ZADO-363017 format. One record per residue (C-alpha): residue in one letter; z negated, x, y negated. Coordinates in steps of 0.25 Angstrom, whole numbers, plus 2048, in hexadecimal, padded with zeros to 3 digits. Each point is the difference from the previous one (the first is absolute). Layout:
! ZADO-363017
aZXY ...
//
This chain:
! ZADO-363017
m91D624B3C r7F2803805 l7FD7F880B a7F380080B v7FF80180E a7F47F9806 q7FD80680C i7F47F6804 i7FB7FC80D s7FD7EE802 s7F77FB809 a7FF7F2806 d7FC7FB7F4 p80C7FC7F7 a7F27FC7F2 a7FE80F803 n80D806800 l8037F67F1 e7F480A7FD l80780C803 i80D7FC7FC r7F97FD7F1 d7F980D802 y80D809803 a8087F87F7 t7F68037F6 q800810800 a80C7FF800 k8047F97F3 a7F68077F8 a80880F807 g80B7F97F9 a8097F9809 e80A7F37FF l7FF7FF810 v7F880280B v8057FC811 f7F47FF808 p8037FF811 e8047F7809 a7F67F7803 a7F88007F4 m7FC7F3803 r7F980380E a80080C809 f80A7FE80D g7F47FF80C h7FD7F47FB s8077F17FF l8097FC7F7 k8047F1801 d7F27FD7FA i80080A7F4 a8117FD7FC e8027F67F4 p80D7FC7F8 l8048097F6 d7F87F87F4 g7F47FF809 p7F28057FA w80080F806 a8108007F7 e7F77FA7F5 k7F880C7FF i80880C801 r80A7F97F5 a7F27FE7F9 l7FE80E802 s80D8047FB r8007F67F4 e7F28067FD l804810800 r8107FC7FB v80280B80D v80B7FD809 v7FA7FC812 v80780280B a7F77FD80B g8007FA80F m7FE7F2804 f8017F780B a8097F27FE p8027F5809 g80D801809 k8057FA80B d7FC7F980D g7F28047FC r80280D7FB v7FE8077F4 r8098087F8 n7FD80E7FD t8028037EF l7FF8087F7 l7FD7F87F1 v8048057F3 t7F87FA7F3 g7FE8077F3 p8087FE7F2 g80E7FA800 v80080180F d7FE7F880B t8067FF80E s7F980480F y80A80680B d7FE7FC810 k80280B809 v80D800807 h7FD80980A l7F67FE80B f7F680B808 d8037FC80C a7FF80D805 f7F480B805 g7FB7F5809 f7FF7F77F3 t8087F4800 e7FD7FA7F2 s80B7F4801 k7F67FA80A t7F67FB7F3 v80B8057F5 d80C7F87F8 a80A8087FC g8078027F6 e8107FE7FA t8048087F4 p7FD8097F8 v7FA8007F4 t80180A7F3 f7FA7FE7F3 e7FB8087F0 v7F88037F9 d8038087F2 g80C800803 t7FF80680C v8067FC80D f7F57FF80E g8067FC80C l7F47FD80C a7FC80180E t7F47FF80B c7FD80D809 y8097FF80E d80C7FA7F5 v8008137FE r8077FF80B f80E7FA7FC p8078077F6 a8087F67FE l7F67F67F8 f7FD80B7F7 a80F8047FC a8027EE7FF n7F38017F5 a80680D7FA r80E7F9801 a7FA7F57F8 g7FB8097F3 a7F4805806 q7FB80E7F9 v7F480080A n7FB7F980D i7F37FD804 v7FA80080B c7F57F9804 a7FA806810 s7F07FF807 w80680B80A g7FF7FF80D a7FB80D806 g80280780C e80880F807 g8088037F4 k8017F37FA s7FA8067F2 e80B80C801 q80B7F6800 w7FA7F67F5 d80180F7F9 l80D803801 l8087F0800 v7FA7FD7F4 r80780D7FA a80A7FC808 r8027F37FA a8018077F3 l80B807803 d8087F6806 s7FF7F77F4 t7FC8087F6 t7F77FB7FA f7EF8027FC v7F97FB80E v7F27FB7FD a7F980180E c7F37F97FD g7F980080E q7F27FD806 g7F780A802 n7FA80580B p7F17F8802 e7FD80D809 t7FF8067F3 i7F47F57FD g7FA7FF80D a8057F5804 g80980180E p80D7FA802 a8007F0806 g80580180A t810801801 a8027FA7F1 p80980B7F8 t7F38017F4 g80680C7F9 i801810800 g8028027F1 h80C80A7FB s8037F77F5 a80B8097F8 v8087FE7F5 i80E807804 t80C8037F5 p80D7FB803 l804810808 g7F37FC80A i7F780A7F9 p7F07FC7FE l7FB7FC7F2 a7F37FD807 a7FA80080E l7F27FC804 g7F880380C g7FB7F4807 k7F27FA7F8 p8007F77F5 e8088047F3 l8067FD7F4 a80D8087FD v8067FE7F1 v8108077FF d8078007F5 i80F7FD805 d80E8017F8 p8097F7802 s80B8027FB v80180C80A v8087F980A d80A8017F8 e80180E7FF v7FD801811 r80B7F5800 a8098097FA k7FC80B80A l7FF7F980C p8077F4801 v7FD7FD80C l7FE7EF7FF a8128017FA n80380A809 a7FA7F480A r80A7FA80C q7FF7F680A f80380180D 
//
């Protein structure tokens, strides 16, 4: 399977971000990708109001993503915001394309490093997997990458690939933590990990939006043995990668961590 990782830098303008998604999805399709992954907050960058642009999964922004995926005949994974409970929003990954239409709401909220996502975001409750041409994918968002159980749950539900969409906050050691975590989650779950982060705004001359986690880049595609197939820097970039899902069965025969795991 050929897939693409679109390391974009989204802005406050959902319409402009749609055009950015169109541009990168078109490039991905031209390169032969069946699926293109965009980061968390592709609809609107963090550091701006989320409540005023949040919309249902059948709202106009999501419908334009669906129309684009139908036009290009490519599966698109993109971060958006949907209405939640008590005036909060859901931090949602929309997945849409030929034969696929689903979504995942971020389960683990980023109440860490001085940021309190739970004040404005309503947590999701359940893991989500989906299938494209016989390959099963699991979904995760940003802070979720620190919680191995979600990745293992996706694997037990059949996932051969775990997708992580992020807008990773900058800070001392944060880049090193991201690189370590995406590789560790591949090993924990013996899945490919496709980790797509927002690019670093400073690489295009824009400073970070206050304390908001606006992205550091470092998107990557990792094998089930923790080896990077692709590793990006901080700038906006499209990476197109071929993966062989049959490798997952081979790795699990040699490294049966899921089968050997004990519950305590």
